[in-house]
N, C-alpha and C positions, 0 to 999 in steps of 0.2 A: 562528548555522548563515546566513553570507550566502546571499547568492544563489544566486552559485553554486554553490555546497558543494549546494544544493537541489537543483538540476540537475543536479548528477552523482547523488547521491542519488534524486533521481527516476527518472533514465532508468536504472541498473543495479537496481533494488529494483522497478518494472514489465518492468524484458524479464527480468529471474530470475524473477517471477512467472509471465509470461507461457511463460517455456518450462517449469516447473513444474505450473502448473494445465491438464491435460485437455481436449483440442479446442480447440475454431480460437474465436481472439481477434482480433478486425479494428483494425485502427485504427492508424497510423505514429506515427513517431516521438514526437509532441508528444503523444497521447492517452496512447502509453509513458510518457511523464513525467508524465501528471496521475495518471495511476492509481498510479505509485510516490508519488510527493508525498501524495495519499490517502493511498495506507496508511500510508507516514510518521504520518500521523495517528490515521488509527485504531488500528496498533501500539502505539505513543506513550501511547494513553487509557489503553488494554486491558491495557498492563507501567504503569503507574500505578493503575489500578486494583486488579492485581494485588500489587502494592505496598505502596500505603496505603490500600487502602478506600474510595478517591473518585473521584468521576470527576471528572479535569481535562482540556481540552481540549491534547494537550499532543501534541510531532511525535518520536517516534520514543526516547523514554528518556535514552538516552544518547548523541546529536547522530553525526556523523559518523566514526563507529568499526565494526569486526563487527557489532557488539553491536545496532546502531543498523541497519546496516543488514540483516539477520537477520529486527531486529522489524518496519522497513519492507517487507519481504519479505512477512512472514503478516499485515500489512496490509495488503499489496497482491493478497495471495491472495483474506483475506475478502471483500475489496472486489469483484476480480471473481469472486466465487460472489453475492456480494448483486447488485452491475448485471447476471447471468445469469437472476435472480429477480424481478427487477425489472423489465424486458424484456421477458423472455420472452411471445410473442404464443398466445392461445389459436388451438388448429383444430380446426376440427369439424368 
């Protein structure tokens, strides 16, 4: 995929994931795009793991399609969840 397709996929997947995931996720358009692109890598890698049984760093297994967008959104939701776990401050 070329860079423009990555940007579009990242924006769409990040925006959909932020709309689906409960709670407030800060950040602007750039963080939403990065979230979607990271989600595409997470989702694509998990998709490849389930398909082949091997873990490979791939992006949204099927490319720029509805299936690829769905996989990227699932990966972005996982990324939001993991970021929430990592950035949670301890309150005493």
